[in-house]
PDB file with one MODEL, atoms N, CA, C and O in Angstrom:
MODEL        1
ATOM      1  N   MET A   1      24.858  -3.624  25.905  1.00  0.00           N
ATOM      2  CA  MET A   1      25.841  -3.445  24.849  1.00  0.00           C
ATOM      3  C   MET A   1      25.124  -2.970  23.592  1.00  0.00           C
ATOM      4  O   MET A   1      24.077  -3.510  23.234  1.00  0.00           O
ATOM      5  N   SER A   2      25.663  -1.987  22.934  1.00  0.00           N
ATOM      6  CA  SER A   2      25.057  -1.401  21.745  1.00  0.00           C
ATOM      7  C   SER A   2      25.920  -1.646  20.519  1.00  0.00           C
ATOM      8  O   SER A   2      27.136  -1.807  20.616  1.00  0.00           O
ATOM      9  N   LEU A   3      25.267  -1.672  19.366  1.00  0.00           N
ATOM     10  CA  LEU A   3      25.987  -1.731  18.106  1.00  0.00           C
ATOM     11  C   LEU A   3      26.561  -0.354  17.816  1.00  0.00           C
ATOM     12  O   LEU A   3      25.914   0.661  18.075  1.00  0.00           O
ATOM     13  N   THR A   4      27.779  -0.319  17.277  1.00  0.00           N
ATOM     14  CA  THR A   4      28.413   0.946  16.924  1.00  0.00           C
ATOM     15  C   THR A   4      28.877   0.886  15.478  1.00  0.00           C
ATOM     16  O   THR A   4      28.897  -0.183  14.869  1.00  0.00           O
ATOM     17  N   GLY A   5      29.248   2.035  14.931  1.00  0.00           N
ATOM     18  CA  GLY A   5      29.705   2.089  13.553  1.00  0.00           C
ATOM     19  C   GLY A   5      28.559   2.399  12.618  1.00  0.00           C
ATOM     20  O   GLY A   5      27.530   2.931  13.035  1.00  0.00           O
ATOM     21  N   GLY A   6      28.737   2.068  11.356  1.00  0.00           N
ATOM     22  CA  GLY A   6      27.720   2.346  10.353  1.00  0.00           C
ATOM     23  C   GLY A   6      26.984   1.095   9.918  1.00  0.00           C
ATOM     24  O   GLY A   6      27.372  -0.025  10.251  1.00  0.00           O
ATOM     25  N   ILE A   7      25.922   1.305   9.171  1.00  0.00           N
ATOM     26  CA  ILE A   7      25.187   0.190   8.571  1.00  0.00           C
ATOM     27  C   ILE A   7      25.933  -0.170   7.293  1.00  0.00           C
ATOM     28  O   ILE A   7      26.051   0.674   6.405  1.00  0.00           O
ATOM     29  N   PRO A   8      26.436  -1.389   7.170  1.00  0.00           N
ATOM     30  CA  PRO A   8      27.212  -1.744   5.982  1.00  0.00           C
ATOM     31  C   PRO A   8      26.331  -1.798   4.731  1.00  0.00           C
ATOM     32  O   PRO A   8      25.202  -2.286   4.778  1.00  0.00           O
ATOM     33  N   GLU A   9      26.850  -1.301   3.633  1.00  0.00           N
ATOM     34  CA  GLU A   9      26.134  -1.326   2.351  1.00  0.00           C
ATOM     35  C   GLU A   9      25.790  -2.762   1.957  1.00  0.00           C
ATOM     36  O   GLU A   9      24.799  -2.994   1.265  1.00  0.00           O
ATOM     37  N   SER A  10      26.598  -3.722   2.392  1.00  0.00           N
ATOM     38  CA  SER A  10      26.373  -5.125   2.033  1.00  0.00           C
ATOM     39  C   SER A  10      25.050  -5.667   2.561  1.00  0.00           C
ATOM     40  O   SER A  10      24.563  -6.681   2.061  1.00  0.00           O
ATOM     41  N   ILE A  11      24.460  -5.018   3.558  1.00  0.00           N
ATOM     42  CA  ILE A  11      23.180  -5.475   4.099  1.00  0.00           C
ATOM     43  C   ILE A  11      22.088  -5.394   3.032  1.00  0.00           C
ATOM     44  O   ILE A  11      21.086  -6.105   3.109  1.00  0.00           O
ATOM     45  N   THR A  12      22.285  -4.525   2.037  1.00  0.00           N
ATOM     46  CA  THR A  12      21.288  -4.382   0.980  1.00  0.00           C
ATOM     47  C   THR A  12      21.295  -5.570   0.022  1.00  0.00           C
ATOM     48  O   THR A  12      20.433  -5.662  -0.851  1.00  0.00           O
ATOM     49  N   GLY A  13      22.243  -6.466   0.173  1.00  0.00           N
ATOM     50  CA  GLY A  13      22.285  -7.678  -0.628  1.00  0.00           C
ATOM     51  C   GLY A  13      21.461  -8.817  -0.049  1.00  0.00           C
ATOM     52  O   GLY A  13      21.347  -9.876  -0.666  1.00  0.00           O
ATOM     53  N   LEU A  14      20.889  -8.612   1.123  1.00  0.00           N
ATOM     54  CA  LEU A  14      20.092  -9.652   1.782  1.00  0.00           C
ATOM     55  C   LEU A  14      18.659  -9.604   1.262  1.00  0.00           C
ATOM     56  O   LEU A  14      17.771  -9.081   1.936  1.00  0.00           O
ATOM     57  N   LYS A  15      18.432 -10.141   0.081  1.00  0.00           N
ATOM     58  CA  LYS A  15      17.136 -10.034  -0.590  1.00  0.00           C
ATOM     59  C   LYS A  15      16.010 -10.734   0.160  1.00  0.00           C
ATOM     60  O   LYS A  15      14.846 -10.400  -0.057  1.00  0.00           O
ATOM     61  N   GLY A  16      16.307 -11.681   1.025  1.00  0.00           N
ATOM     62  CA  GLY A  16      15.278 -12.375   1.801  1.00  0.00           C
ATOM     63  C   GLY A  16      14.957 -11.710   3.129  1.00  0.00           C
ATOM     64  O   GLY A  16      14.105 -12.197   3.871  1.00  0.00           O
ATOM     65  N   LEU A  17      15.625 -10.604   3.441  1.00  0.00           N
ATOM     66  CA  LEU A  17      15.427  -9.914   4.714  1.00  0.00           C
ATOM     67  C   LEU A  17      13.995  -9.404   4.826  1.00  0.00           C
ATOM     68  O   LEU A  17      13.496  -8.734   3.922  1.00  0.00           O
ATOM     69  N   ARG A  18      13.330  -9.726   5.953  1.00  0.00           N
ATOM     70  CA  ARG A  18      11.945  -9.306   6.155  1.00  0.00           C
ATOM     71  C   ARG A  18      11.791  -8.278   7.263  1.00  0.00           C
ATOM     72  O   ARG A  18      10.842  -7.495   7.243  1.00  0.00           O
ATOM     73  N   PHE A  19      12.700  -8.262   8.230  1.00  0.00           N
ATOM     74  CA  PHE A  19      12.619  -7.352   9.372  1.00  0.00           C
ATOM     75  C   PHE A  19      14.022  -6.886   9.708  1.00  0.00           C
ATOM     76  O   PHE A  19      14.951  -7.691   9.779  1.00  0.00           O
ATOM     77  N   LEU A  20      14.174  -5.588   9.916  1.00  0.00           N
ATOM     78  CA  LEU A  20      15.473  -5.052  10.312  1.00  0.00           C
ATOM     79  C   LEU A  20      15.265  -4.115  11.486  1.00  0.00           C
ATOM     80  O   LEU A  20      14.739  -3.014  11.325  1.00  0.00           O
ATOM     81  N   GLY A  21      15.675  -4.548  12.654  1.00  0.00           N
ATOM     82  CA  GLY A  21      15.538  -3.751  13.867  1.00  0.00           C
ATOM     83  C   GLY A  21      16.902  -3.348  14.395  1.00  0.00           C
ATOM     84  O   GLY A  21      17.554  -4.118  15.099  1.00  0.00           O
ATOM     85  N   LEU A  22      17.329  -2.157  14.060  1.00  0.00           N
ATOM     86  CA  LEU A  22      18.618  -1.624  14.517  1.00  0.00           C
ATOM     87  C   LEU A  22      18.416  -0.428  15.432  1.00  0.00           C
ATOM     88  O   LEU A  22      19.350   0.338  15.669  1.00  0.00           O
ATOM     89  N   ASN A  23      17.220  -0.263  15.941  1.00  0.00           N
ATOM     90  CA  ASN A  23      16.888   0.888  16.772  1.00  0.00           C
ATOM     91  C   ASN A  23      17.624   0.864  18.106  1.00  0.00           C
ATOM     92  O   ASN A  23      18.029  -0.188  18.601  1.00  0.00           O
ATOM     93  N   ASP A  24      17.783   2.070  18.675  1.00  0.00           N
ATOM     94  CA  ASP A  24      18.350   2.270  20.010  1.00  0.00           C
ATOM     95  C   ASP A  24      19.749   1.686  20.170  1.00  0.00           C
ATOM     96  O   ASP A  24      20.032   0.974  21.133  1.00  0.00           O
ATOM     97  N   ASN A  25      20.613   1.996  19.217  1.00  0.00           N
ATOM     98  CA  ASN A  25      22.023   1.626  19.283  1.00  0.00           C
ATOM     99  C   ASN A  25      22.859   2.896  19.179  1.00  0.00           C
ATOM    100  O   ASN A  25      22.371   3.994  19.443  1.00  0.00           O
ATOM    101  N   LYS A  26      24.099   2.740  18.798  1.00  0.00           N
ATOM    102  CA  LYS A  26      24.988   3.891  18.626  1.00  0.00           C
ATOM    103  C   LYS A  26      25.527   3.915  17.205  1.00  0.00           C
ATOM    104  O   LYS A  26      26.714   4.151  16.981  1.00  0.00           O
ATOM    105  N   LEU A  27      24.639   3.667  16.250  1.00  0.00           N
ATOM    106  CA  LEU A  27      25.035   3.644  14.851  1.00  0.00           C
ATOM    107  C   LEU A  27      25.183   5.065  14.332  1.00  0.00           C
ATOM    108  O   LEU A  27      24.439   5.964  14.722  1.00  0.00           O
ATOM    109  N   THR A  28      26.161   5.255  13.441  1.00  0.00           N
ATOM    110  CA  THR A  28      26.430   6.567  12.862  1.00  0.00           C
ATOM    111  C   THR A  28      26.590   6.424  11.355  1.00  0.00           C
ATOM    112  O   THR A  28      26.655   5.312  10.830  1.00  0.00           O
ATOM    113  N   GLY A  29      26.652   7.546  10.672  1.00  0.00           N
ATOM    114  CA  GLY A  29      26.884   7.534   9.235  1.00  0.00           C
ATOM    115  C   GLY A  29      25.597   7.590   8.443  1.00  0.00           C
ATOM    116  O   GLY A  29      24.520   7.855   8.977  1.00  0.00           O
ATOM    117  N   ASP A  30      25.740   7.333   7.145  1.00  0.00           N
ATOM    118  CA  ASP A  30      24.602   7.402   6.237  1.00  0.00           C
ATOM    119  C   ASP A  30      23.775   6.124   6.264  1.00  0.00           C
ATOM    120  O   ASP A  30      24.297   5.022   6.431  1.00  0.00           O
ATOM    121  N   ILE A  31      22.473   6.306   6.096  1.00  0.00           N
ATOM    122  CA  ILE A  31      21.565   5.172   5.909  1.00  0.00           C
ATOM    123  C   ILE A  31      21.744   4.715   4.463  1.00  0.00           C
ATOM    124  O   ILE A  31      21.612   5.535   3.555  1.00  0.00           O
ATOM    125  N   PRO A  32      22.042   3.430   4.214  1.00  0.00           N
ATOM    126  CA  PRO A  32      22.178   2.972   2.830  1.00  0.00           C
ATOM    127  C   PRO A  32      20.865   3.182   2.069  1.00  0.00           C
ATOM    128  O   PRO A  32      19.830   2.632   2.447  1.00  0.00           O
ATOM    129  N   SER A  33      20.911   3.968   1.009  1.00  0.00           N
ATOM    130  CA  SER A  33      19.693   4.288   0.264  1.00  0.00           C
ATOM    131  C   SER A  33      19.064   3.055  -0.373  1.00  0.00           C
ATOM    132  O   SER A  33      17.862   3.045  -0.641  1.00  0.00           O
ATOM    133  N   LYS A  34      19.853   2.025  -0.617  1.00  0.00           N
ATOM    134  CA  LYS A  34      19.326   0.816  -1.248  1.00  0.00           C
ATOM    135  C   LYS A  34      18.454  -0.016  -0.311  1.00  0.00           C
ATOM    136  O   LYS A  34      17.862  -1.004  -0.744  1.00  0.00           O
ATOM    137  N   LEU A  35      18.363   0.367   0.971  1.00  0.00           N
ATOM    138  CA  LEU A  35      17.447  -0.343   1.877  1.00  0.00           C
ATOM    139  C   LEU A  35      16.021  -0.295   1.345  1.00  0.00           C
ATOM    140  O   LEU A  35      15.239  -1.219   1.569  1.00  0.00           O
ATOM    141  N   ALA A  36      15.685   0.774   0.647  1.00  0.00           N
ATOM    142  CA  ALA A  36      14.333   0.932   0.104  1.00  0.00           C
ATOM    143  C   ALA A  36      14.034  -0.072  -0.997  1.00  0.00           C
ATOM    144  O   ALA A  36      12.868  -0.318  -1.305  1.00  0.00           O
ATOM    145  N   SER A  37      15.065  -0.657  -1.596  1.00  0.00           N
ATOM    146  CA  SER A  37      14.838  -1.578  -2.708  1.00  0.00           C
ATOM    147  C   SER A  37      14.811  -3.042  -2.284  1.00  0.00           C
ATOM    148  O   SER A  37      14.660  -3.923  -3.131  1.00  0.00           O
ATOM    149  N   LEU A  38      14.954  -3.318  -0.990  1.00  0.00           N
ATOM    150  CA  LEU A  38      14.859  -4.705  -0.537  1.00  0.00           C
ATOM    151  C   LEU A  38      13.419  -5.179  -0.724  1.00  0.00           C
ATOM    152  O   LEU A  38      12.496  -4.571  -0.184  1.00  0.00           O
ATOM    153  N   PRO A  39      13.217  -6.258  -1.483  1.00  0.00           N
ATOM    154  CA  PRO A  39      11.861  -6.637  -1.886  1.00  0.00           C
ATOM    155  C   PRO A  39      10.968  -7.203  -0.788  1.00  0.00           C
ATOM    156  O   PRO A  39       9.746  -7.129  -0.913  1.00  0.00           O
ATOM    157  N   ASN A  40      11.518  -7.756   0.264  1.00  0.00           N
ATOM    158  CA  ASN A  40      10.695  -8.447   1.260  1.00  0.00           C
ATOM    159  C   ASN A  40      10.617  -7.772   2.619  1.00  0.00           C
ATOM    160  O   ASN A  40       9.953  -8.288   3.518  1.00  0.00           O
ATOM    161  N   VAL A  41      11.275  -6.637   2.793  1.00  0.00           N
ATOM    162  CA  VAL A  41      11.274  -5.972   4.099  1.00  0.00           C
ATOM    163  C   VAL A  41       9.883  -5.431   4.405  1.00  0.00           C
ATOM    164  O   VAL A  41       9.304  -4.687   3.615  1.00  0.00           O
ATOM    165  N   SER A  42       9.358  -5.816   5.563  1.00  0.00           N
ATOM    166  CA  SER A  42       8.049  -5.304   5.983  1.00  0.00           C
ATOM    167  C   SER A  42       8.165  -4.424   7.220  1.00  0.00           C
ATOM    168  O   SER A  42       7.190  -3.784   7.612  1.00  0.00           O
ATOM    169  N   ALA A  43       9.350  -4.381   7.844  1.00  0.00           N
ATOM    170  CA  ALA A  43       9.548  -3.515   9.009  1.00  0.00           C
ATOM    171  C   ALA A  43      11.006  -3.073   9.052  1.00  0.00           C
ATOM    172  O   ALA A  43      11.924  -3.876   8.880  1.00  0.00           O
ATOM    173  N   LEU A  44      11.196  -1.780   9.287  1.00  0.00           N
ATOM    174  CA  LEU A  44      12.531  -1.193   9.335  1.00  0.00           C
ATOM    175  C   LEU A  44      12.564  -0.193  10.480  1.00  0.00           C
ATOM    176  O   LEU A  44      11.871   0.824  10.445  1.00  0.00           O
ATOM    177  N   TYR A  45      13.368  -0.484  11.494  1.00  0.00           N
ATOM    178  CA  TYR A  45      13.455   0.372  12.677  1.00  0.00           C
ATOM    179  C   TYR A  45      14.881   0.881  12.828  1.00  0.00           C
ATOM    180  O   TYR A  45      15.797   0.103  13.094  1.00  0.00           O
ATOM    181  N   LEU A  46      15.069   2.182  12.661  1.00  0.00           N
ATOM    182  CA  LEU A  46      16.395   2.789  12.734  1.00  0.00           C
ATOM    183  C   LEU A  46      16.474   3.906  13.759  1.00  0.00           C
ATOM    184  O   LEU A  46      17.540   4.499  13.927  1.00  0.00           O
ATOM    185  N   HIS A  47      15.396   4.209  14.444  1.00  0.00           N
ATOM    186  CA  HIS A  47      15.391   5.328  15.392  1.00  0.00           C
ATOM    187  C   HIS A  47      16.296   5.036  16.589  1.00  0.00           C
ATOM    188  O   HIS A  47      16.641   3.886  16.860  1.00  0.00           O
ATOM    189  N   GLY A  48      16.666   6.089  17.290  1.00  0.00           N
ATOM    190  CA  GLY A  48      17.522   5.939  18.463  1.00  0.00           C
ATOM    191  C   GLY A  48      18.993   5.791  18.123  1.00  0.00           C
ATOM    192  O   GLY A  48      19.767   5.274  18.928  1.00  0.00           O
ATOM    193  N   ASN A  49      19.387   6.240  16.939  1.00  0.00           N
ATOM    194  CA  ASN A  49      20.777   6.214  16.502  1.00  0.00           C
ATOM    195  C   ASN A  49      21.168   7.620  16.063  1.00  0.00           C
ATOM    196  O   ASN A  49      20.387   8.561  16.207  1.00  0.00           O
ATOM    197  N   ASN A  50      22.370   7.760  15.532  1.00  0.00           N
ATOM    198  CA  ASN A  50      22.818   9.048  15.004  1.00  0.00           C
ATOM    199  C   ASN A  50      23.090   8.891  13.512  1.00  0.00           C
ATOM    200  O   ASN A  50      24.190   9.168  13.033  1.00  0.00           O
ATOM    201  N   LEU A  51      22.067   8.441  12.788  1.00  0.00           N
ATOM    202  CA  LEU A  51      22.190   8.191  11.358  1.00  0.00           C
ATOM    203  C   LEU A  51      21.761   9.422  10.570  1.00  0.00           C
ATOM    204  O   LEU A  51      20.969  10.238  11.040  1.00  0.00           O
ATOM    205  N   THR A  52      22.304   9.535   9.358  1.00  0.00           N
ATOM    206  CA  THR A  52      21.952  10.649   8.486  1.00  0.00           C
ATOM    207  C   THR A  52      21.510  10.117   7.136  1.00  0.00           C
ATOM    208  O   THR A  52      21.708   8.944   6.820  1.00  0.00           O
ATOM    209  N   GLY A  53      20.913  10.986   6.348  1.00  0.00           N
ATOM    210  CA  GLY A  53      20.490  10.605   5.013  1.00  0.00           C
ATOM    211  C   GLY A  53      18.997  10.378   4.949  1.00  0.00           C
ATOM    212  O   GLY A  53      18.262  10.648   5.899  1.00  0.00           O
ATOM    213  N   GLU A  54      18.570   9.877   3.816  1.00  0.00           N
ATOM    214  CA  GLU A  54      17.157   9.613   3.616  1.00  0.00           C
ATOM    215  C   GLU A  54      16.992   8.373   2.768  1.00  0.00           C
ATOM    216  O   GLU A  54      17.915   7.938   2.080  1.00  0.00           O
ATOM    217  N   ILE A  55      15.807   7.816   2.832  1.00  0.00           N
ATOM    218  CA  ILE A  55      15.471   6.659   2.016  1.00  0.00           C
ATOM    219  C   ILE A  55      14.296   7.069   1.144  1.00  0.00           C
ATOM    220  O   ILE A  55      13.286   7.562   1.645  1.00  0.00           O
ATOM    221  N   LYS A  56      14.430   6.866  -0.151  1.00  0.00           N
ATOM    222  CA  LYS A  56      13.345   7.184  -1.078  1.00  0.00           C
ATOM    223  C   LYS A  56      12.704   5.877  -1.514  1.00  0.00           C
ATOM    224  O   LYS A  56      13.334   5.046  -2.167  1.00  0.00           O
ATOM    225  N   PHE A  57      11.452   5.712  -1.146  1.00  0.00           N
ATOM    226  CA  PHE A  57      10.734   4.490  -1.472  1.00  0.00           C
ATOM    227  C   PHE A  57      10.052   4.622  -2.824  1.00  0.00           C
ATOM    228  O   PHE A  57       9.643   5.709  -3.233  1.00  0.00           O
ATOM    229  N   SER A  58       9.941   3.488  -3.506  1.00  0.00           N
ATOM    230  CA  SER A  58       9.293   3.493  -4.809  1.00  0.00           C
ATOM    231  C   SER A  58       7.783   3.636  -4.648  1.00  0.00           C
ATOM    232  O   SER A  58       7.231   3.368  -3.581  1.00  0.00           O
ATOM    233  N   VAL A  59       7.134   4.056  -5.713  1.00  0.00           N
ATOM    234  CA  VAL A  59       5.673   4.198  -5.707  1.00  0.00           C
ATOM    235  C   VAL A  59       5.024   2.847  -5.456  1.00  0.00           C
ATOM    236  O   VAL A  59       4.011   2.766  -4.761  1.00  0.00           O
ATOM    237  N   VAL A  60       5.590   1.796  -6.009  1.00  0.00           N
ATOM    238  CA  VAL A  60       5.029   0.457  -5.817  1.00  0.00           C
ATOM    239  C   VAL A  60       5.002   0.090  -4.344  1.00  0.00           C
ATOM    240  O   VAL A  60       4.008  -0.451  -3.860  1.00  0.00           O
ATOM    241  N   LEU A  61       6.071   0.372  -3.629  1.00  0.00           N
ATOM    242  CA  LEU A  61       6.115   0.058  -2.202  1.00  0.00           C
ATOM    243  C   LEU A  61       5.047   0.836  -1.448  1.00  0.00           C
ATOM    244  O   LEU A  61       4.363   0.288  -0.583  1.00  0.00           O
ATOM    245  N   TRP A  62       4.906   2.121  -1.779  1.00  0.00           N
ATOM    246  CA  TRP A  62       3.911   2.939  -1.085  1.00  0.00           C
ATOM    247  C   TRP A  62       2.497   2.441  -1.358  1.00  0.00           C
ATOM    248  O   TRP A  62       1.633   2.552  -0.489  1.00  0.00           O
ATOM    249  N   GLU A  63       2.243   1.900  -2.532  1.00  0.00           N
ATOM    250  CA  GLU A  63       0.902   1.449  -2.878  1.00  0.00           C
ATOM    251  C   GLU A  63       0.539   0.107  -2.254  1.00  0.00           C
ATOM    252  O   GLU A  63      -0.644  -0.216  -2.156  1.00  0.00           O
ATOM    253  N   THR A  64       1.515  -0.677  -1.834  1.00  0.00           N
ATOM    254  CA  THR A  64       1.204  -2.000  -1.298  1.00  0.00           C
ATOM    255  C   THR A  64       0.495  -1.915   0.038  1.00  0.00           C
ATOM    256  O   THR A  64      -0.400  -2.714   0.313  1.00  0.00           O
ATOM    257  N   GLY A  65       0.876  -0.963   0.872  1.00  0.00           N
ATOM    258  CA  GLY A  65       0.246  -0.824   2.181  1.00  0.00           C
ATOM    259  C   GLY A  65       0.567  -1.964   3.129  1.00  0.00           C
ATOM    260  O   GLY A  65      -0.098  -2.117   4.154  1.00  0.00           O
ATOM    261  N   GLU A  66       1.577  -2.770   2.807  1.00  0.00           N
ATOM    262  CA  GLU A  66       1.895  -3.934   3.624  1.00  0.00           C
ATOM    263  C   GLU A  66       3.084  -3.712   4.547  1.00  0.00           C
ATOM    264  O   GLU A  66       3.390  -4.580   5.365  1.00  0.00           O
ATOM    265  N   ALA A  67       3.755  -2.587   4.441  1.00  0.00           N
ATOM    266  CA  ALA A  67       4.983  -2.386   5.207  1.00  0.00           C
ATOM    267  C   ALA A  67       4.798  -1.337   6.294  1.00  0.00           C
ATOM    268  O   ALA A  67       3.943  -0.458   6.188  1.00  0.00           O
ATOM    269  N   PHE A  68       5.605  -1.441   7.333  1.00  0.00           N
ATOM    270  CA  PHE A  68       5.635  -0.468   8.420  1.00  0.00           C
ATOM    271  C   PHE A  68       7.062   0.036   8.555  1.00  0.00           C
ATOM    272  O   PHE A  68       8.008  -0.749   8.500  1.00  0.00           O
ATOM    273  N   TRP A  69       7.220   1.339   8.731  1.00  0.00           N
ATOM    274  CA  TRP A  69       8.552   1.920   8.790  1.00  0.00           C
ATOM    275  C   TRP A  69       8.678   2.820   9.994  1.00  0.00           C
ATOM    276  O   TRP A  69       7.829   3.686  10.206  1.00  0.00           O
ATOM    277  N   GLY A  70       9.711   2.640  10.785  1.00  0.00           N
ATOM    278  CA  GLY A  70       9.990   3.536  11.903  1.00  0.00           C
ATOM    279  C   GLY A  70      11.367   4.129  11.711  1.00  0.00           C
ATOM    280  O   GLY A  70      12.365   3.508  12.075  1.00  0.00           O
ATOM    281  N   LEU A  71      11.433   5.295  11.158  1.00  0.00           N
ATOM    282  CA  LEU A  71      12.711   5.883  10.783  1.00  0.00           C
ATOM    283  C   LEU A  71      13.192   6.953  11.743  1.00  0.00           C
ATOM    284  O   LEU A  71      14.098   7.717  11.410  1.00  0.00           O
ATOM    285  N   GLY A  72      12.611   7.023  12.908  1.00  0.00           N
ATOM    286  CA  GLY A  72      13.087   7.983  13.884  1.00  0.00           C
ATOM    287  C   GLY A  72      12.317   9.279  13.892  1.00  0.00           C
ATOM    288  O   GLY A  72      12.651  10.183  14.658  1.00  0.00           O
ATOM    289  N   ILE A  73      11.301   9.398  13.068  1.00  0.00           N
ATOM    290  CA  ILE A  73      10.481  10.603  13.072  1.00  0.00           C
ATOM    291  C   ILE A  73       9.723  10.675  14.389  1.00  0.00           C
ATOM    292  O   ILE A  73       9.684  11.718  15.042  1.00  0.00           O
ATOM    293  N   ILE A  74       9.133   9.572  14.762  1.00  0.00           N
ATOM    294  CA  ILE A  74       8.442   9.454  16.042  1.00  0.00           C
ATOM    295  C   ILE A  74       9.010   8.206  16.715  1.00  0.00           C
ATOM    296  O   ILE A  74       8.698   7.097  16.281  1.00  0.00           O
ATOM    297  N   PRO A  75       9.822   8.339  17.746  1.00  0.00           N
ATOM    298  CA  PRO A  75      10.432   7.167  18.386  1.00  0.00           C
ATOM    299  C   PRO A  75       9.394   6.148  18.848  1.00  0.00           C
ATOM    300  O   PRO A  75       8.324   6.500  19.344  1.00  0.00           O
ATOM    301  N   ASN A  76       9.740   4.885  18.671  1.00  0.00           N
ATOM    302  CA  ASN A  76       8.905   3.757  19.095  1.00  0.00           C
ATOM    303  C   ASN A  76       7.543   3.746  18.419  1.00  0.00           C
ATOM    304  O   ASN A  76       6.558   3.318  19.020  1.00  0.00           O
ATOM    305  N   TYR A  77       7.476   4.203  17.198  1.00  0.00           N
ATOM    306  CA  TYR A  77       6.221   4.229  16.461  1.00  0.00           C
ATOM    307  C   TYR A  77       6.481   3.759  15.046  1.00  0.00           C
ATOM    308  O   TYR A  77       7.398   4.250  14.387  1.00  0.00           O
ATOM    309  N   ALA A  78       5.701   2.832  14.580  1.00  0.00           N
ATOM    310  CA  ALA A  78       5.818   2.360  13.207  1.00  0.00           C
ATOM    311  C   ALA A  78       4.805   3.112  12.357  1.00  0.00           C
ATOM    312  O   ALA A  78       3.641   3.234  12.740  1.00  0.00           O
ATOM    313  N   ILE A  79       5.230   3.607  11.228  1.00  0.00           N
ATOM    314  CA  ILE A  79       4.359   4.379  10.357  1.00  0.00           C
ATOM    315  C   ILE A  79       3.815   3.458   9.275  1.00  0.00           C
ATOM    316  O   ILE A  79       4.584   2.986   8.437  1.00  0.00           O
ATOM    317  N   PRO A  80       2.501   3.187   9.267  1.00  0.00           N
ATOM    318  CA  PRO A  80       1.942   2.321   8.230  1.00  0.00           C
ATOM    319  C   PRO A  80       1.901   3.032   6.886  1.00  0.00           C
ATOM    320  O   PRO A  80       1.634   4.231   6.814  1.00  0.00           O
ATOM    321  N   LEU A  81       2.165   2.291   5.837  1.00  0.00           N
ATOM    322  CA  LEU A  81       2.085   2.853   4.496  1.00  0.00           C
ATOM    323  C   LEU A  81       0.716   2.557   3.918  1.00  0.00           C
ATOM    324  O   LEU A  81       0.083   1.566   4.282  1.00  0.00           O
ATOM    325  N   GLY A  82       0.265   3.400   3.032  1.00  0.00           N
ATOM    326  CA  GLY A  82      -1.008   3.161   2.348  1.00  0.00           C
ATOM    327  C   GLY A  82      -2.029   3.979   2.943  1.00  0.00           C
ATOM    328  O   GLY A  82      -3.183   3.934   2.517  1.00  0.00           O
TER     329      GLY A  82
ENDMDL
END
């Protein structure tokens, strides 16, 4: 069974969220741009869906080198920052 529909904007209110694995579902629509502003997320997997849009990360996030992101550029691969 797969998740369908879009990623709700309300998910960006989960300030304690550390991992978000929504990969390999049937999600559609725009990626909420505010996902980049979640302060504690260290892993974000969205590949394997039909999502559109982009996420712009802050310079501070890029400099930390503590997060891994898999946005569908290379399936099943986490891209280390830093």
